Each structure stands twice: as C-alpha cells, then as structure tokens.
C-alpha positions in Angstrom: 13.7 -4.0 5.7 12.6 -4.2 1.9 12.4 -7.9 2.5 9.0 -7.7 4.6 7.8 -5.2 1.8 8.5 -8.0 -0.9 6.5 -10.7 1.4 3.8 -8.4 1.8 3.6 -7.8 -2.0 3.4 -11.8 -2.2 0.8 -11.8 0.4 -1.4 -9.4 -1.4 -1.1 -11.1 -4.7 -2.0 -14.2 -2.8 -5.1 -12.8 -1.5 -6.0 -11.7 -5.2 -5.4 -15.3 -6.5 -7.2 -17.0 -3.6 -9.8 -14.6 -2.8 -11.4 -15.5 0.6 -14.5 -13.7 2.1 -12.7 -13.6 5.4 -9.8 -11.3 4.1 -10.2 -7.6 4.0 -7.2 -7.5 1.1 -9.4 -9.9 -0.9 -12.5 -8.1 -0.6 -10.7 -4.5 -1.5 -9.5 -6.3 -4.5 -12.8 -7.8 -5.3 -14.4 -4.4 -5.0 -12.3 -2.7 -7.6 -10.2 0.2 -8.0 -12.5 2.7 -7.1 -12.7 1.4 -3.5 -9.1 1.0 -3.2 -8.6 4.5 -4.3 -11.2 5.9 -1.6 -9.1 4.0 0.9 -5.8 5.4 -0.4 -7.3 8.9 -0.1 -8.6 8.2 3.3 -5.5 7.2 4.6 -3.5 9.8 3.0 -5.8 12.3 4.9 -5.1 10.4 8.1 -1.5 10.7 7.4 -1.6 14.4 7.1 -3.5 14.8 10.4 -1.3 12.4 12.1 1.8 14.4 11.2 0.6 17.4 12.5 0.4 15.7 16.0 3.5 15.0 18.0 2.4 11.3 18.8 5.1 9.4 16.6 3.1 6.1 17.2 -0.1 7.5 15.7 1.9 8.7 12.6 3.7 5.4 12.2 0.3 3.3 12.2 -1.1 5.9 9.8 1.7 5.7 7.3 1.7 2.0 7.4 -2.1 2.1 6.5 -1.3 4.2 3.8 1.6 2.1 2.4 -0.4 -1.1 2.6 -3.6 0.3 0.6 -1.0 1.8 -2.0 0.6 -1.7 -2.3 -3.1 -3.0 -2.9 -3.5 -0.4 -5.4 -0.4 -1.3 -7.1 -1.5 -5.1 -7.0 -4.9 -4.2 -8.7 -3.0 -2.2 -11.4 -0.3 -5.3 -11.8 2.3 -3.0 -11.0 5.4 -4.5 -8.7 7.3 -3.0 -6.0 10.5 -3.7 -7.9 9.2 -1.6 -10.9 8.7 1.3 -8.4 12.0 1.0 -6.8 13.5 1.0 -10.4 11.7 4.4 -10.4 13.2 5.4 -7.3 16.6 4.2 -8.2 16.8 5.9 -11.3 15.9 9.3 -10.1 18.8 9.0 -7.3 21.0 8.2 -10.3 20.2 11.1 -12.2 21.1 13.5 -9.5 
C-alpha cells in the first residue's frame, strides 16, 4: 500500500523537476504554495461533505484528492513522506 504512495511522491517530485505545461501537478507547483493551499482547503471541505453522505465511493475519491494535494504541498515544502511517517510512528511508540 505505501509503495504506491512512495511512487506517487517520486512522480510529484519529477513533475516539479521536469515541469510540463500539460501537467496539472507541475502547474500547481509552479503557481506556488498559495494555490496549493487553496486546493487543499477545497478538498478538505469536499471530504467533510462526502463524509456526511452514505456514498463510500464519493468519500474515497474525495479523500484521495485531499491526500494527493497534501502530497503536492509536502513537495512544495520539501517535506518527505518518510519524515511524516516517522512522526506518526513516534506518536504510536509514545503510547
């Protein structure tokens, strides 16, 4: 499961390093953190709305959108998925 997240992280980094006019991810990264934050906020709101509805398919799609945009935000801040996982693991070990 996390193997794909690692692969996605590499794809996002590649879109940053090799920007393409045809890439949505490249465009987000080029437009900067304010644009990325706007998308994260929009997607978070959509997750909240979808969570209140009984349709699991819609909810899964919205969570996937949010996760993707958070990963783009992480890339823009040069924060790795591994570093986030370390924080989660350390929290678990503290309990």
